[in-house]
N, C-alpha and C positions, 0 to 999 in steps of 0.2 A: 434532777437537772435543771428543771425551771428555776427551782429557789436557787441553784447555785448561779445560774445567769442572772437573776435577779439581784442577788447579793453583789455580783460584780458590777452590774450597771449601776447600783445605788452608790458603790463606793466610789466609781468613775464620777457620779453626778456630784457627790459631796466634795470630790478633790476639785472639780471644776469650779463649785460654788466658793470655795475657799479662795481661788484665785481671782474670781470675778468680784468677789466682796472686798479684796484688798485693791483691786484696780478701780473699782467703782467709787471707794471712798476718795481716793486721789482725783478722780475724774469730777466729783462733786466740788471738791475743794478748788479744783481749778476752775470750774464753771463759776463758783461763788466769787472767787477773786476777780475773774474777768468782769462780771457783773458790777462788783462793787468799786472798780478802778485798780490801775496798776500799782504793784508794791512801791515803786519809786515814787509816785505822787503821794502815797499815803505817808512814806517816810519823810517827804519834803514839808508835811505841815508838823510845825513846832508849837503853834498855838491856836486857840479857836474860841470864838465867842457864839453862843447861841441863845436866841430868845424864843420862849415858849409862851403859850398861853392855854388855859384850861378852865374848867368849871366845877365847883364842888358846892353842892346845895344850894344852887341859884346864885353863887358868888363867882364872878369873873376874877380870875387870878392870872398874874403874869410873872414869869420868872426869867432870870438871865444867868446863864453859866458861863463863866470863863475858865479856860483850860491852859496850862502849860504842859504840853503832853509829857506824860511819864514822870511828873513833877508836882503839879499842884492843880487844884480846881476850887473854883469859889461859886456857890449859887446863892442868888438873892431871890426871895419869894415875897411879892407885895401882896398883903391881904388887908383889905379895908384900912389902908393907909399906913399899915404897920409892915415892917419889913424883918423877915427871917434871913439870917445869913448863916451858911454853912461852909466851912473851909477845910479842906484837906491840904497840908503843905509838908511834903516829904512823908514821914511816918508819924506824924502827929495831926491834930485836927481841933477845932473850935467851932463854937456856936455862938449866935446872938439871937435870942428869942424875946419878944415883949412880954411883959408879966400877964398880959390878958391872954396869951397863949402857952401859958406854963414855964416862962422863962423868967429870968431876973432883969432883964434889959441891959445886961452886961456881958461881955465875951466870956464863955466859959468853955473850959476844956471838954473836948468829947471823950466818952470812955473808949477804951481800946478796942472792945468789941465793935462798936459803931465806926470807929475809924477803919478796922479790918474789913468790915462790910461794904464800906463806901470806896475803899482805895482804888479799886479797878475804874472808878470813874475819872481818874486821871488820864486814862487812854482813851482813845478814839477809834471809831470803825466798829465793825460788827464782832460779836463775842467769839465766833469762829477764827476771824482773823487775828485777833488778840491772842486766843488761844493757840494758834498756830505759831506765833512770834514767841510767845513765852515757853514754848516746849511742852505744851500741855497734850495729853493723849487724846486722838480724836477717833472714834469708832462709829461705823455706820451701823445702826441697830435694825432699820426696817425701811420699807416703803410703803406709805399708807395713805389714806385719804384726810384731809384736813377741812371741814367745810365744803366737801364735794370736790375739792381740788387734790391732785396728787402731790405729796410732799416726801422728801427724804428725812428720816429721824436719825439725827446724829447725836452721841454722847461724849460729853467733854469731861475729862478728868484731869483735875489740876494735879501738880506736884504734891500739893497739901492734901490730896485725896478727896477734896471737894468736887461734887459732881453737877452738871447741868445738861438738860436736854435742848437741843435746838432742831427746829423744823425748816428745812430749806424748800422752796419751791422747785420742782422738777422743770417748770417752765421758764421761770425768770432767773433763777440761781440766786435769788434774795432771801433772807431769813424773814419767816413771816410769824414765827412764834419761838418762845423760849420759856423753859421752866427752870428756875434756878432754886437751889436749895440753900438756906441761909439760917443762921443761929439768931433768934429773936429772945432775948432774956433767958437764955440757956435752953432753948428748946428749938428743935429743927423743923422749920416750916418751908413750903413750896409756895413760890410766887410766879404766876404766868405774866407774860407780856407779850402782847400783840404788835407786830410792826407792819405798816403799810404806806402807800403814797410816797414811793421812794422819788428823789429829785436828784439832778446832778448839780454839784456846785464845784465848779473848775474842774469837771472830769471825774469827781468822786461822788458816789451815791450815798445818800442819807435818808432814812425812813422819817418823813415829815409827819406822821401820824403815828402816836405809840398809845396804846391802851394797857393801863396797870389797873389791879384792884383799888378801887376807891379807900382811903384811910377811913373814911366815914361809913364804909359798908354800902350795900345796895348797888352792886354791880360794878363795871370798870368806870374808871375816870380816863378820859380821853384828852391826850395832851397833843396840841398841834403845834408845829415849830413855824414861827413867823420869819425867821431869818438866821442865817449862818454865815460867819465872818472868818476866814481862814487867814492864819497868820497875822493877826493884829498885834501890835506891841502891847505887851502887859507887863507892868512894873512889878517887880518883887513885893513892894509895899502894899498891893492890893491883898495879898495872901497873908500878911503879917498880922498876928493877934494884936488889937490893940489894947493899950492899958486901961484899966478901969477908971471910971470917971470919979 
């Protein structure tokens, strides 16, 4: 008799958990949206210019990223007086690297794999909001601890099948960490990104500190945002591939 009652109780608990699971996912997304700013305000942003600074092996580096939302982006990174330019425009891209950094000093077409990996940078906002807008599947995996603080772990599954994990603070509703799977030279690798120091720009919140694995190895590279300009005028020529000299 006890086993029957226990089985019924367990079945009821499982049914309840399924309902709570679905509701909780929606609640987390609603809290995250409220923390980041209204959908209408995000939709009103058509372009953005962001300036960052970071340090790699003792070298202070500055970068500037110009975005026409959903269409184009251009990143300029200045290192020791040399500039690396990376552009995605529509479905294609190009790069200009000085010879001392493995380039030719002339604009070169980006391989399709690199374009595919970078194309999401044409969008702005958190990966969760972008996933929601493009119809990706978002599932609640668990509630756990991250560096002593409680977070929700959500899994994003894109229509292409690509997956990523996103950790959302239970307190603030901000994304504090993401683990993205990507293809590098034909191999699947995972890249962790940490987000903090959120600040409001015209009622929309952006992480002003982003930590990523250092390209030179030896821990994380900390990228600090120095300024964000919303809806600046960006000419189409900024993203056009220049002719070789």
